[in-house]
N, CA, C and O atoms as a Maestro MAE file, in Angstrom:
{
 s_m_m2io_version
 :::
 2.0.0
}

f_m_ct {
 s_m_title
 :::
 protein
 m_atom[208] {
  # First column is atom index #
  i_m_mmod_type
  r_m_x_coord
  r_m_y_coord
  r_m_z_coord
  i_m_residue_number
  s_m_chain_name
  s_m_pdb_residue_name
  s_m_pdb_atom_name
  i_m_atomic_number
  :::
  1 25 33.909 -58.795 -24.276 1 A "MET " " N  " 7
  2 3 35.313 -59.066 -24.053 1 A "MET " " CA " 6
  3 2 35.615 -59.109 -22.566 1 A "MET " " C  " 6
  4 15 36.667 -59.603 -22.159 1 A "MET " " O  " 8
  5 25 34.716 -58.605 -21.763 2 A "ARG " " N  " 7
  6 3 34.939 -58.575 -20.328 2 A "ARG " " CA " 6
  7 2 35.174 -59.974 -19.757 2 A "ARG " " C  " 6
  8 15 36.012 -60.144 -18.871 2 A "ARG " " O  " 8
  9 25 34.449 -60.969 -20.250 3 A "ALA " " N  " 7
  10 3 34.631 -62.339 -19.759 3 A "ALA " " CA " 6
  11 2 36.027 -62.846 -20.073 3 A "ALA " " C  " 6
  12 15 36.642 -63.528 -19.254 3 A "ALA " " O  " 8
  13 25 36.529 -62.513 -21.259 4 A "SER " " N  " 7
  14 3 37.854 -62.983 -21.644 4 A "SER " " CA " 6
  15 2 38.937 -62.292 -20.827 4 A "SER " " C  " 6
  16 15 39.856 -62.954 -20.343 4 A "SER " " O  " 8
  17 25 38.848 -60.985 -20.665 5 A "THR " " N  " 7
  18 3 39.879 -60.266 -19.922 5 A "THR " " CA " 6
  19 2 39.780 -60.526 -18.433 5 A "THR " " C  " 6
  20 15 40.751 -60.312 -17.707 5 A "THR " " O  " 8
  21 25 38.635 -60.979 -17.964 6 A "GLY " " N  " 7
  22 3 38.462 -61.286 -16.551 6 A "GLY " " CA " 6
  23 2 38.881 -62.694 -16.196 6 A "GLY " " C  " 6
  24 15 38.806 -63.081 -15.030 6 A "GLY " " O  " 8
  25 25 39.324 -63.473 -17.177 7 A "GLY " " N  " 7
  26 3 39.810 -64.805 -16.901 7 A "GLY " " CA " 6
  27 2 38.737 -65.880 -16.849 7 A "GLY " " C  " 6
  28 15 39.032 -67.021 -16.494 7 A "GLY " " O  " 8
  29 25 37.509 -65.546 -17.193 8 A "ARG " " N  " 7
  30 3 36.426 -66.540 -17.140 8 A "ARG " " CA " 6
  31 2 36.370 -67.409 -18.387 8 A "ARG " " C  " 6
  32 15 35.815 -68.508 -18.350 8 A "ARG " " O  " 8
  33 25 36.936 -66.933 -19.487 9 A "ILE " " N  " 7
  34 3 36.961 -67.699 -20.736 9 A "ILE " " CA " 6
  35 2 38.278 -67.381 -21.441 9 A "ILE " " C  " 6
  36 15 38.729 -66.235 -21.437 9 A "ILE " " O  " 8
  37 25 38.884 -68.386 -22.038 10 A "ALA " " N  " 7
  38 3 40.143 -68.171 -22.752 10 A "ALA " " CA " 6
  39 2 39.884 -67.360 -24.023 10 A "ALA " " C  " 6
  40 15 38.810 -67.457 -24.617 10 A "ALA " " O  " 8
  41 25 40.858 -66.570 -24.432 11 A "VAL " " N  " 7
  42 3 40.717 -65.752 -25.629 11 A "VAL " " CA " 6
  43 2 40.443 -66.637 -26.841 11 A "VAL " " C  " 6
  44 15 39.639 -66.269 -27.698 11 A "VAL " " O  " 8
  45 25 41.092 -67.789 -26.929 12 A "THR " " N  " 7
  46 3 40.859 -68.691 -28.062 12 A "THR " " CA " 6
  47 2 39.416 -69.185 -28.090 12 A "THR " " C  " 6
  48 15 38.826 -69.312 -29.163 12 A "THR " " O  " 8
  49 25 38.844 -69.463 -26.922 13 A "ASP " " N  " 7
  50 3 37.442 -69.882 -26.865 13 A "ASP " " CA " 6
  51 2 36.512 -68.740 -27.257 13 A "ASP " " C  " 6
  52 15 35.504 -68.961 -27.928 13 A "ASP " " O  " 8
  53 25 36.847 -67.523 -26.842 14 A "PHE " " N  " 7
  54 3 36.064 -66.350 -27.203 14 A "PHE " " CA " 6
  55 2 36.036 -66.178 -28.721 14 A "PHE " " C  " 6
  56 15 34.976 -65.955 -29.306 14 A "PHE " " O  " 8
  57 25 37.195 -66.282 -29.349 15 A "VAL " " N  " 7
  58 3 37.281 -66.136 -30.807 15 A "VAL " " CA " 6
  59 2 36.488 -67.235 -31.499 15 A "VAL " " C  " 6
  60 15 35.755 -66.966 -32.450 15 A "VAL " " O  " 8
  61 25 36.627 -68.458 -31.035 16 A "ARG " " N  " 7
  62 3 35.898 -69.580 -31.627 16 A "ARG " " CA " 6
  63 2 34.383 -69.353 -31.522 16 A "ARG " " C  " 6
  64 15 33.649 -69.588 -32.482 16 A "ARG " " O  " 8
  65 25 33.930 -68.902 -30.370 17 A "ASN " " N  " 7
  66 3 32.496 -68.692 -30.148 17 A "ASN " " CA " 6
  67 2 31.945 -67.514 -30.950 17 A "ASN " " C  " 6
  68 15 30.761 -67.503 -31.288 17 A "ASN " " O  " 8
  69 25 32.773 -66.538 -31.253 18 A "MET " " N  " 7
  70 3 32.309 -65.343 -31.955 18 A "MET " " CA " 6
  71 2 32.542 -65.380 -33.458 18 A "MET " " C  " 6
  72 15 32.002 -64.534 -34.172 18 A "MET " " O  " 8
  73 25 33.332 -66.338 -33.972 19 A "SER " " N  " 7
  74 3 33.598 -66.347 -35.410 19 A "SER " " CA " 6
  75 2 33.418 -67.730 -36.029 19 A "SER " " C  " 6
  76 15 32.584 -67.909 -36.916 19 A "SER " " O  " 8
  77 25 34.181 -68.690 -35.575 20 A "GLN " " N  " 7
  78 3 34.144 -70.006 -36.213 20 A "GLN " " CA " 6
  79 2 32.807 -70.714 -36.026 20 A "GLN " " C  " 6
  80 15 32.248 -71.233 -36.993 20 A "GLN " " O  " 8
  81 25 32.299 -70.745 -34.834 21 A "ASN " " N  " 7
  82 3 31.031 -71.444 -34.581 21 A "ASN " " CA " 6
  83 2 29.856 -70.851 -35.363 21 A "ASN " " C  " 6
  84 15 29.096 -71.611 -35.963 21 A "ASN " " O  " 8
  85 25 29.674 -69.511 -35.381 22 A "PRO " " N  " 7
  86 3 28.579 -68.963 -36.195 22 A "PRO " " CA " 6
  87 2 28.752 -69.254 -37.692 22 A "PRO " " C  " 6
  88 15 27.773 -69.526 -38.386 22 A "PRO " " O  " 8
  89 25 29.984 -69.196 -38.184 23 A "ALA " " N  " 7
  90 3 30.219 -69.496 -39.602 23 A "ALA " " CA " 6
  91 2 29.825 -70.933 -39.908 23 A "ALA " " C  " 6
  92 15 29.247 -71.198 -40.962 23 A "ALA " " O  " 8
  93 25 30.121 -71.853 -39.021 24 A "LYS " " N  " 7
  94 3 29.731 -73.254 -39.214 24 A "LYS " " CA " 6
  95 2 28.214 -73.405 -39.145 24 A "LYS " " C  " 6
  96 15 27.631 -74.154 -39.929 24 A "LYS " " O  " 8
  97 25 27.574 -72.706 -38.222 25 A "THR " " N  " 7
  98 3 26.126 -72.783 -38.062 25 A "THR " " CA " 6
  99 2 25.397 -72.346 -39.337 25 A "THR " " C  " 6
  100 15 24.407 -72.959 -39.736 25 A "THR " " O  " 8
  101 25 25.898 -71.281 -39.970 26 A "PHE " " N  " 7
  102 3 25.247 -70.748 -41.162 26 A "PHE " " CA " 6
  103 2 25.812 -71.305 -42.469 26 A "PHE " " C  " 6
  104 15 25.476 -70.820 -43.549 26 A "PHE " " O  " 8
  105 25 26.672 -72.327 -42.370 27 A "GLY " " N  " 7
  106 3 27.209 -72.971 -43.559 27 A "GLY " " CA " 6
  107 2 28.217 -72.139 -44.331 27 A "GLY " " C  " 6
  108 15 28.396 -72.346 -45.531 27 A "GLY " " O  " 8
  109 25 28.872 -71.210 -43.671 28 A "LEU " " N  " 7
  110 3 29.839 -70.327 -44.327 28 A "LEU " " CA " 6
  111 2 31.290 -70.752 -44.110 28 A "LEU " " C  " 6
  112 15 32.198 -70.199 -44.732 28 A "LEU " " O  " 8
  113 25 31.509 -71.718 -43.242 29 A "TYR " " N  " 7
  114 3 32.861 -72.188 -42.943 29 A "TYR " " CA " 6
  115 2 33.310 -73.144 -44.033 29 A "TYR " " C  " 6
  116 15 32.506 -73.998 -44.407 29 A "TYR " " O  " 8
  117 25 34.494 -73.084 -44.568 30 A "PRO " " N  " 7
  118 3 35.669 -72.323 -44.175 30 A "PRO " " CA " 6
  119 2 35.876 -71.014 -44.939 30 A "PRO " " C  " 6
  120 15 36.923 -70.385 -44.790 30 A "PRO " " O  " 8
  121 25 34.900 -70.584 -45.759 31 A "GLN " " N  " 7
  122 3 35.075 -69.299 -46.445 31 A "GLN " " CA " 6
  123 2 35.084 -68.143 -45.444 31 A "GLN " " C  " 6
  124 15 35.764 -67.139 -45.658 31 A "GLN " " O  " 8
  125 25 34.337 -68.283 -44.366 32 A "LYS " " N  " 7
  126 3 34.299 -67.290 -43.284 32 A "LYS " " CA " 6
  127 2 34.616 -68.002 -41.977 32 A "LYS " " C  " 6
  128 15 34.500 -69.225 -41.890 32 A "LYS " " O  " 8
  129 25 35.013 -67.251 -40.969 33 A "GLY " " N  " 7
  130 3 35.214 -67.814 -39.640 33 A "GLY " " CA " 6
  131 2 36.586 -68.383 -39.382 33 A "GLY " " C  " 6
  132 15 36.804 -69.008 -38.344 33 A "GLY " " O  " 8
  133 25 37.528 -68.185 -40.305 34 A "THR " " N  " 7
  134 3 38.891 -68.682 -40.104 34 A "THR " " CA " 6
  135 2 39.864 -67.831 -40.916 34 A "THR " " C  " 6
  136 15 39.481 -67.210 -41.908 34 A "THR " " O  " 8
  137 25 41.099 -67.807 -40.496 35 A "LEU " " N  " 7
  138 3 42.149 -67.134 -41.250 35 A "LEU " " CA " 6
  139 2 43.032 -68.204 -41.874 35 A "LEU " " C  " 6
  140 15 43.997 -68.666 -41.265 35 A "LEU " " O  " 8
  141 25 42.692 -68.587 -43.086 36 A "ARG " " N  " 7
  142 3 43.411 -69.619 -43.833 36 A "ARG " " CA " 6
  143 2 43.571 -69.159 -45.280 36 A "ARG " " C  " 6
  144 15 42.818 -68.307 -45.751 36 A "ARG " " O  " 8
  145 25 44.545 -69.719 -45.976 37 A "PRO " " N  " 7
  146 3 44.659 -69.391 -47.406 37 A "PRO " " CA " 6
  147 2 43.364 -69.758 -48.141 37 A "PRO " " C  " 6
  148 15 42.822 -70.848 -47.961 37 A "PRO " " O  " 8
  149 25 42.885 -68.836 -48.962 38 A "GLY " " N  " 7
  150 3 41.661 -69.055 -49.715 38 A "GLY " " CA " 6
  151 2 40.401 -68.580 -49.020 38 A "GLY " " C  " 6
  152 15 39.349 -68.496 -49.654 38 A "GLY " " O  " 8
  153 25 40.477 -68.267 -47.733 39 A "SER " " N  " 7
  154 3 39.319 -67.752 -46.998 39 A "SER " " CA " 6
  155 2 39.317 -66.232 -47.042 39 A "SER " " C  " 6
  156 15 40.353 -65.605 -47.259 39 A "SER " " O  " 8
  157 25 38.140 -65.644 -46.833 40 A "ASP " " N  " 7
  158 3 38.050 -64.188 -46.759 40 A "ASP " " CA " 6
  159 2 38.782 -63.705 -45.521 40 A "ASP " " C  " 6
  160 15 38.724 -64.348 -44.473 40 A "ASP " " O  " 8
  161 25 39.458 -62.596 -45.630 41 A "ALA " " N  " 7
  162 3 40.250 -62.065 -44.521 41 A "ALA " " CA " 6
  163 2 39.467 -60.998 -43.761 41 A "ALA " " C  " 6
  164 15 39.918 -59.858 -43.642 41 A "ALA " " O  " 8
  165 25 38.299 -61.368 -43.251 42 A "ASP " " N  " 7
  166 3 37.504 -60.448 -42.443 42 A "ASP " " CA " 6
  167 2 38.017 -60.521 -41.013 42 A "ASP " " C  " 6
  168 15 37.978 -61.584 -40.393 42 A "ASP " " O  " 8
  169 25 38.490 -59.419 -40.491 43 A "MET " " N  " 7
  170 3 39.030 -59.409 -39.131 43 A "MET " " CA " 6
  171 2 38.470 -58.225 -38.356 43 A "MET " " C  " 6
  172 15 38.151 -57.181 -38.924 43 A "MET " " O  " 8
  173 25 38.360 -58.414 -37.044 44 A "VAL " " N  " 7
  174 3 37.995 -57.346 -36.132 44 A "VAL " " CA " 6
  175 2 39.060 -57.306 -35.057 44 A "VAL " " C  " 6
  176 15 39.365 -58.333 -34.450 44 A "VAL " " O  " 8
  177 25 39.622 -56.154 -34.815 45 A "LEU " " N  " 7
  178 3 40.620 -55.997 -33.766 45 A "LEU " " CA " 6
  179 2 39.940 -55.448 -32.531 45 A "LEU " " C  " 6
  180 15 39.201 -54.466 -32.606 45 A "LEU " " O  " 8
  181 25 40.186 -56.072 -31.403 46 A "VAL " " N  " 7
  182 3 39.581 -55.666 -30.141 46 A "VAL " " CA " 6
  183 2 40.689 -55.249 -29.196 46 A "VAL " " C  " 6
  184 15 41.658 -55.981 -28.997 46 A "VAL " " O  " 8
  185 25 40.540 -54.083 -28.623 47 A "ALA " " N  " 7
  186 3 41.516 -53.569 -27.665 47 A "ALA " " CA " 6
  187 2 40.781 -53.298 -26.352 47 A "ALA " " C  " 6
  188 15 40.258 -52.201 -26.155 47 A "ALA " " O  " 8
  189 25 40.734 -54.278 -25.456 48 A "PRO " " N  " 7
  190 3 40.019 -54.066 -24.183 48 A "PRO " " CA " 6
  191 2 40.591 -52.873 -23.417 48 A "PRO " " C  " 6
  192 15 41.805 -52.716 -23.288 48 A "PRO " " O  " 8
  193 25 39.700 -52.058 -22.925 49 A "GLY " " N  " 7
  194 3 40.131 -50.918 -22.118 49 A "GLY " " CA " 6
  195 2 40.624 -49.725 -22.914 49 A "GLY " " C  " 6
  196 15 41.124 -48.763 -22.331 49 A "GLY " " O  " 8
  197 25 40.494 -49.765 -24.231 50 A "TRP " " N  " 7
  198 3 40.964 -48.649 -25.041 50 A "TRP " " CA " 6
  199 2 39.774 -47.847 -25.525 50 A "TRP " " C  " 6
  200 15 38.783 -48.488 -25.874 50 A "TRP " " O  " 8
  201 25 39.748 -46.580 -25.587 51 A "PRO " " N  " 7
  202 3 40.765 -45.654 -25.090 51 A "PRO " " CA " 6
  203 2 40.624 -45.445 -23.584 51 A "PRO " " C  " 6
  204 15 39.560 -45.675 -23.009 51 A "PRO " " O  " 8
  205 25 41.649 -45.031 -22.993 52 A "ARG " " N  " 7
  206 3 41.638 -44.776 -21.541 52 A "ARG " " CA " 6
  207 2 41.609 -43.307 -21.278 52 A "ARG " " C  " 6
  208 15 41.596 -42.887 -20.121 52 A "ARG " " O  " 8
  :::
 }
 m_bond[207] {
  # First column is bond index #
  i_m_from
  i_m_to
  i_m_order
  :::
  1 1 2 1
  2 2 3 1
  3 3 4 2
  4 3 5 1
  5 5 6 1
  6 6 7 1
  7 7 8 2
  8 7 9 1
  9 9 10 1
  10 10 11 1
  11 11 12 2
  12 11 13 1
  13 13 14 1
  14 14 15 1
  15 15 16 2
  16 15 17 1
  17 17 18 1
  18 18 19 1
  19 19 20 2
  20 19 21 1
  21 21 22 1
  22 22 23 1
  23 23 24 2
  24 23 25 1
  25 25 26 1
  26 26 27 1
  27 27 28 2
  28 27 29 1
  29 29 30 1
  30 30 31 1
  31 31 32 2
  32 31 33 1
  33 33 34 1
  34 34 35 1
  35 35 36 2
  36 35 37 1
  37 37 38 1
  38 38 39 1
  39 39 40 2
  40 39 41 1
  41 41 42 1
  42 42 43 1
  43 43 44 2
  44 43 45 1
  45 45 46 1
  46 46 47 1
  47 47 48 2
  48 47 49 1
  49 49 50 1
  50 50 51 1
  51 51 52 2
  52 51 53 1
  53 53 54 1
  54 54 55 1
  55 55 56 2
  56 55 57 1
  57 57 58 1
  58 58 59 1
  59 59 60 2
  60 59 61 1
  61 61 62 1
  62 62 63 1
  63 63 64 2
  64 63 65 1
  65 65 66 1
  66 66 67 1
  67 67 68 2
  68 67 69 1
  69 69 70 1
  70 70 71 1
  71 71 72 2
  72 71 73 1
  73 73 74 1
  74 74 75 1
  75 75 76 2
  76 75 77 1
  77 77 78 1
  78 78 79 1
  79 79 80 2
  80 79 81 1
  81 81 82 1
  82 82 83 1
  83 83 84 2
  84 83 85 1
  85 85 86 1
  86 86 87 1
  87 87 88 2
  88 87 89 1
  89 89 90 1
  90 90 91 1
  91 91 92 2
  92 91 93 1
  93 93 94 1
  94 94 95 1
  95 95 96 2
  96 95 97 1
  97 97 98 1
  98 98 99 1
  99 99 100 2
  100 99 101 1
  101 101 102 1
  102 102 103 1
  103 103 104 2
  104 103 105 1
  105 105 106 1
  106 106 107 1
  107 107 108 2
  108 107 109 1
  109 109 110 1
  110 110 111 1
  111 111 112 2
  112 111 113 1
  113 113 114 1
  114 114 115 1
  115 115 116 2
  116 115 117 1
  117 117 118 1
  118 118 119 1
  119 119 120 2
  120 119 121 1
  121 121 122 1
  122 122 123 1
  123 123 124 2
  124 123 125 1
  125 125 126 1
  126 126 127 1
  127 127 128 2
  128 127 129 1
  129 129 130 1
  130 130 131 1
  131 131 132 2
  132 131 133 1
  133 133 134 1
  134 134 135 1
  135 135 136 2
  136 135 137 1
  137 137 138 1
  138 138 139 1
  139 139 140 2
  140 139 141 1
  141 141 142 1
  142 142 143 1
  143 143 144 2
  144 143 145 1
  145 145 146 1
  146 146 147 1
  147 147 148 2
  148 147 149 1
  149 149 150 1
  150 150 151 1
  151 151 152 2
  152 151 153 1
  153 153 154 1
  154 154 155 1
  155 155 156 2
  156 155 157 1
  157 157 158 1
  158 158 159 1
  159 159 160 2
  160 159 161 1
  161 161 162 1
  162 162 163 1
  163 163 164 2
  164 163 165 1
  165 165 166 1
  166 166 167 1
  167 167 168 2
  168 167 169 1
  169 169 170 1
  170 170 171 1
  171 171 172 2
  172 171 173 1
  173 173 174 1
  174 174 175 1
  175 175 176 2
  176 175 177 1
  177 177 178 1
  178 178 179 1
  179 179 180 2
  180 179 181 1
  181 181 182 1
  182 182 183 1
  183 183 184 2
  184 183 185 1
  185 185 186 1
  186 186 187 1
  187 187 188 2
  188 187 189 1
  189 189 190 1
  190 190 191 1
  191 191 192 2
  192 191 193 1
  193 193 194 1
  194 194 195 1
  195 195 196 2
  196 195 197 1
  197 197 198 1
  198 198 199 1
  199 199 200 2
  200 199 201 1
  201 201 202 1
  202 202 203 1
  203 203 204 2
  204 203 205 1
  205 205 206 1
  206 206 207 1
  207 207 208 2
  :::
 }
}
């Protein structure tokens, strides 16, 4: 997450690279790798710098 919070990569690109692209690579998209009706709701919440 350091790259995203440091401004080197947009958060949307980070999410795409960590979820959507791997799901497409392994043939799991759109069941995985997206938040859409009918897809699995697997989510990870990231809080950079937490806890302080």
